[in-house]
C-alpha positions as CSV (number, residue, x, y, z in Angstrom):
1,M,131.7,11.3,65.7
2,K,135.4,12.2,64.5
3,G,133.8,14.6,61.8
4,L,131.9,16.7,64.3
5,A,134.9,16.9,65.6
6,T,137.0,17.8,62.8
7,T,134.1,20.3,62.4
8,L,134.1,22.0,65.7
9,T,138.2,22.1,66.0
10,D,138.6,24.0,62.1
11,P,139.9,26.9,62.8
12,T,138.1,28.5,60.3
13,L,134.9,27.8,61.7
14,L,136.4,29.2,65.3
15,L,137.2,32.2,63.6
16,A,134.0,32.8,62.3
17,V,132.5,32.1,65.4
18,L,134.8,34.2,67.7
19,V,134.1,37.7,64.8
20,A,130.3,36.8,65.4
21,V,130.6,36.7,69.3
22,A,132.6,40.2,69.1
23,V,130.3,41.7,66.9
24,F,127.3,40.8,68.5
25,A,128.9,42.4,72.0
26,T,130.2,45.4,70.3
27,F,126.6,45.5,68.6
28,Y,124.8,44.7,72.3
29,T,127.3,47.5,73.3
30,L,126.0,49.9,71.5
31,A,122.3,49.3,71.9
32,S,121.9,48.8,75.6
33,P,121.4,52.5,76.4
34,F,118.7,52.3,74.0
35,L,116.7,49.8,75.5
36,E,117.0,50.6,78.8
37,K,113.5,51.6,80.8
38,G,113.5,54.8,82.6
39,N,111.9,54.7,86.1
40,L,110.1,58.0,86.5
41,E,107.1,56.2,87.9
42,K,108.8,54.4,90.1
43,R,110.9,57.9,91.1
44,M,108.0,60.0,91.6
45,K,106.0,57.2,93.2
46,A,109.2,56.7,95.9
47,V,109.0,60.5,95.8
48,S,105.7,60.9,96.9
49,T,105.6,58.7,99.9
50,E,109.2,59.4,101.3
51,R,107.2,61.9,104.0
52,E,105.2,58.9,105.6
53,Q,108.7,56.9,105.5
54,I,110.8,59.3,107.0
55,R,108.1,60.4,109.8
56,A,107.9,56.0,110.4
57,R,111.7,55.9,110.5
58,E,111.9,59.3,113.2
59,R,108.9,58.1,115.4
60,A,110.9,54.0,115.7
61,R,114.1,55.4,116.3
62,M,112.1,57.5,118.9
63,N,111.1,54.7,120.5
64,A,114.1,52.4,120.2
65,E,115.7,55.6,122.4
66,Q,113.3,56.0,124.6
67,S,113.3,51.6,125.5
68,K,115.7,51.1,128.6
69,T,115.9,47.6,127.6
70,S,116.9,47.7,123.7
71,L,119.6,46.2,122.6
72,R,120.9,49.5,121.4
73,A,121.3,50.7,124.7
74,Q,122.8,47.9,126.0
75,N,125.5,47.9,123.0
76,N,126.3,51.7,123.8
77,Q,126.6,51.3,127.5
78,S,129.6,48.6,127.0
79,V,131.2,50.3,123.9
80,R,131.2,53.2,126.3
81,Q,133.0,51.4,129.2
82,I,135.9,50.5,127.0
83,V,136.1,53.9,125.8
84,E,135.8,55.6,129.4
85,R,137.9,52.7,131.1
86,F,141.1,53.4,128.6
87,N,140.2,56.9,128.0
88,L,140.1,57.0,124.2
89,R,138.4,60.3,123.6
90,K,141.3,62.1,124.8
91,A,143.8,60.1,123.0
92,L,142.1,59.6,119.5
93,V,139.5,61.8,119.4
94,D,139.7,65.4,117.2
95,D,138.5,67.8,115.7
96,N,139.1,66.4,112.5
97,T,138.0,62.8,113.4
98,V,134.3,64.0,114.7
99,N,133.9,66.2,111.6
100,K,135.1,63.0,109.1
101,L,132.7,60.8,110.8
102,R,129.8,63.8,110.7
103,A,130.6,63.6,107.0
104,A,129.9,60.1,106.8
105,G,126.5,60.2,107.9
106,L,127.9,58.8,111.8
107,R,127.0,61.7,113.7
108,S,125.5,59.5,117.4
109,Q,127.9,59.2,120.2
110,N,127.6,55.6,119.3
111,A,128.7,55.8,116.4
112,L,131.7,57.9,117.4
113,N,132.5,55.4,120.1
114,I,132.2,52.5,118.5
115,F,134.9,53.9,115.7
116,L,137.0,54.6,119.0
117,V,136.8,50.9,120.4
118,A,137.4,49.5,116.3
119,R,140.8,51.5,116.1
120,F,141.8,50.6,119.2
121,L,141.2,46.5,119.6
122,L,141.8,46.2,115.5
123,P,145.5,46.8,115.6
124,F,145.7,43.9,118.0
125,V,143.7,41.5,116.6
126,F,145.6,42.2,113.2
127,L,148.8,41.5,115.0
128,T,147.7,38.0,116.7
129,A,146.1,37.2,113.0
130,A,149.7,38.6,111.7
131,V,151.3,36.2,114.3
132,I,149.3,33.3,113.6
133,W,149.8,33.3,109.7
134,I,153.7,33.9,109.7
135,F,154.8,32.3,112.9
136,V,152.6,29.5,113.4
137,L,152.0,28.6,110.3
138,G,155.0,29.0,108.9
139,N,154.5,31.3,106.0
140,L,157.5,34.0,105.1
141,A,160.0,30.9,106.7
142,S,162.4,32.1,104.1
143,R,162.8,35.5,105.5
144,P,165.0,36.5,108.2
145,F,163.3,36.9,111.7
146,P,163.5,41.0,111.5
147,V,161.8,40.7,108.2
148,R,158.6,38.6,109.7
149,M,158.3,41.0,112.7
150,L,158.3,43.8,111.0
151,A,155.6,42.6,108.6
152,A,153.2,42.1,111.5
153,I,153.4,45.0,112.7
154,G,152.9,46.3,109.3
155,F,150.1,44.0,110.0
156,A,149.2,46.0,113.1
157,Y,149.6,49.2,111.6
158,V,147.0,48.4,108.5
159,G,144.8,47.4,111.3
160,F,144.8,50.9,113.1
161,Y,144.2,53.1,110.0
162,A,141.4,50.7,108.7
163,P,138.5,52.3,110.6
164,N,139.8,55.7,109.1
165,I,140.1,54.5,105.4
166,Y,136.6,52.4,105.8
167,V,135.2,56.3,107.2
168,T,137.1,58.0,104.5
169,N,135.4,55.7,101.7
170,L,132.0,56.3,103.5
171,M,132.6,60.1,103.5
172,N,134.0,60.0,99.7
173,K,130.5,58.4,98.5
174,R,128.1,61.0,100.5
175,Q,130.3,63.9,99.3
176,H,129.8,62.5,95.7
177,S,126.3,61.7,95.8
178,I,125.6,65.2,97.9
179,K,127.6,67.3,95.0
180,R,126.3,65.6,92.1
181,A,122.4,66.2,93.0
182,W,123.5,69.6,94.7
183,P,122.8,72.0,91.5
184,D,119.9,70.5,91.2
185,A,118.4,70.7,94.8
186,L,119.2,74.7,94.5
187,D,117.3,75.0,91.5
188,L,114.1,73.2,93.0
189,M,115.3,76.0,96.0
190,L,115.3,78.7,93.9
191,I,111.9,78.0,92.6
192,C,110.1,77.6,96.0
193,V,111.6,80.6,97.1
194,E,110.8,82.5,94.4
195,S,107.4,81.8,94.8
196,G,107.3,83.1,98.1
197,I,107.9,80.2,100.3
198,S,110.0,80.3,103.3
199,M,113.1,78.7,103.6
200,E,112.4,75.9,106.2
201,A,109.2,74.9,103.8
202,A,111.4,75.2,101.0
203,M,113.9,72.7,102.2
204,R,110.9,70.1,102.8
205,R,110.4,70.2,99.7
206,V,113.9,69.5,98.4
207,A,114.8,66.9,100.5
208,E,111.3,65.4,99.1
209,E,112.2,65.7,95.6
210,M,115.6,65.0,96.1
211,A,115.3,61.8,98.5
212,Q,115.2,59.4,95.2
213,Q,118.3,60.9,93.5
214,S,120.3,61.6,96.8
215,P,119.3,60.1,100.1
216,P,122.2,61.9,101.7
217,L,121.2,65.0,100.3
218,A,117.3,64.8,101.6
219,E,119.0,63.7,105.2
220,E,121.3,66.2,105.2
221,M,118.6,68.8,104.4
222,V,115.6,67.9,106.9
223,L,118.2,68.1,109.9
224,T,118.7,71.5,108.4
225,M,115.2,72.0,108.4
226,A,114.8,71.0,112.0
227,E,117.7,73.0,113.8
228,L,116.4,75.9,112.0
229,S,112.9,75.1,113.5
230,F,114.2,74.4,116.9
231,L,117.4,76.4,116.9
232,Q,117.6,80.1,118.4
233,D,119.7,81.4,116.2
234,R,119.8,80.3,112.4
235,R,123.1,80.5,111.6
236,T,124.6,78.1,113.7
237,A,122.2,75.7,112.0
238,L,123.2,76.5,108.6
239,E,126.8,76.6,109.7
240,N,125.8,72.9,110.7
241,L,125.3,71.7,107.4
242,G,128.7,73.1,105.5
243,L,130.3,71.2,108.6
244,R,128.5,68.1,108.3
245,T,129.0,67.7,104.6
246,Q,132.6,69.0,104.3
247,L,132.0,70.5,100.8
248,D,133.1,74.2,99.5
249,I,130.3,74.4,97.1
250,V,127.5,73.4,100.1
251,K,130.1,76.2,102.3
252,S,129.3,79.2,99.9
253,V,125.4,78.0,99.5
254,T,125.2,78.7,102.9
255,Q,127.5,81.8,103.7
256,A,124.9,83.6,101.2
257,L,121.8,82.5,103.3
258,I,123.5,84.1,106.1
259,Q,124.3,87.1,104.3
260,A,121.1,87.3,103.3
261,E,119.5,86.5,106.8
262,R,121.9,89.4,108.3
263,Y,121.9,92.1,105.7
264,G,118.4,91.4,104.1
265,T,119.5,90.6,100.9
266,P,117.9,88.6,98.1
267,I,119.0,85.4,97.6
268,A,117.2,84.1,94.4
269,Q,119.7,85.4,92.2
270,A,123.0,84.0,95.3
271,L,121.4,80.8,94.3
272,R,120.6,81.3,90.6
273,V,124.7,82.1,90.5
274,L,125.6,79.4,93.1
275,A,123.5,76.6,91.0
276,Q,125.1,77.5,87.5
277,E,128.8,77.2,89.5
278,G,128.0,74.0,91.1
279,R,126.5,72.9,87.2
280,D,130.0,74.2,85.7
281,E,132.0,72.0,88.5
282,R,130.1,69.4,87.8
283,M,130.7,69.6,84.2
284,N,134.2,70.2,84.1
285,E,135.0,66.9,86.5
286,A,132.9,64.7,83.7
287,E,135.2,66.7,81.1
288,K,138.3,65.5,82.9
289,K,136.9,62.3,83.2
290,A,136.4,62.1,79.5
291,A,139.9,63.6,79.1
292,A,141.5,60.7,81.2
293,L,139.7,57.8,79.2
294,P,141.5,57.6,75.9
295,P,145.0,56.6,78.4
296,K,142.7,54.2,80.1
297,L,141.3,51.9,77.4
298,T,144.7,51.6,75.8
299,V,145.6,47.9,77.2
300,P,142.1,46.9,76.4
301,M,142.3,47.8,73.0
302,I,145.4,46.4,73.0
303,L,144.1,42.9,74.9
304,F,140.4,42.8,73.2
305,F,140.2,44.5,70.4
306,L,143.7,44.5,67.7
307,P,143.8,40.8,68.1
308,V,139.6,40.1,66.5
309,L,140.5,43.3,64.4
310,I,143.8,41.2,62.8
311,A,141.6,38.1,63.0
312,V,139.2,39.5,60.5
313,I,141.8,41.6,58.4
314,L,144.4,38.9,58.3
315,G,142.3,36.1,58.5
316,P,141.0,35.7,54.9
317,A,144.5,36.0,53.7
318,G,146.2,33.6,55.7
319,I,143.9,30.8,54.9
320,Q,144.9,31.2,51.5
321,V,148.0,31.0,52.0
322,A,147.3,27.6,53.5
323,D,145.2,26.3,51.2
324,K,148.1,27.1,48.7
325,F,151.1,25.7,50.3
């Protein structure tokens, strides 16, 4: 046992084990992208069944809305009563708030009511929790009373803006997904338009193909297709797409489609140019991230790579010096 303990605590053995682990991790990191399997078959299967899934979801949604005794209707009623009793729409709602909720995928009136109730109640919840944590549990006892009171008010302030932070985060994720898939969607729409398919059928086809890559984009395409089919003014349906996404690249495409609808100009060339601009913008963002990568890697390299490199280079020399002395 003593010999085993001596062997396991030998600096040479420990150094060799650490170097071996570092080398294995490096090779695994370099080889892992080549070992990943593609999911093309799974994606094609999901795309082929997306239409039936959307139809089933829409049928379930309509059945839920028609049901008067559903839990969703009761939640709508209670939240709406709170909003109407305290007149929260007049105090907290503006055009920017509604547009942000739409861009985050929260388009229903129930979502707006829940958002208003959250902004109204969370400050009191955060303030109560802060008062209990500071004054009841005795935290920050060494601080003066004004400082502790200011900390409690700061917690209430955070609670007031917590719903906004959540909606902004959700909106950014949806916009990022739509922005990444938008050039590919324009290419598919261009192919459909040049083959003689109408705009509604082209959007339906694009929604089916892009459902796996970007579900938010497929959802927006389906909504736009429905509005193009039922609204009297097609311009309103296209403008609603830009308002729901809050993206300049989408608004530019909708403006091109509106001009083509108004003046009868061909939209194939406009879609081709806009798709190339979206692809160039996506490449520019990737180049910006790549240019910002070296400063971000400085600290990890100092903490993880340099110690291993120094151990590999100076380790044998240090062992020889230790044996001689």
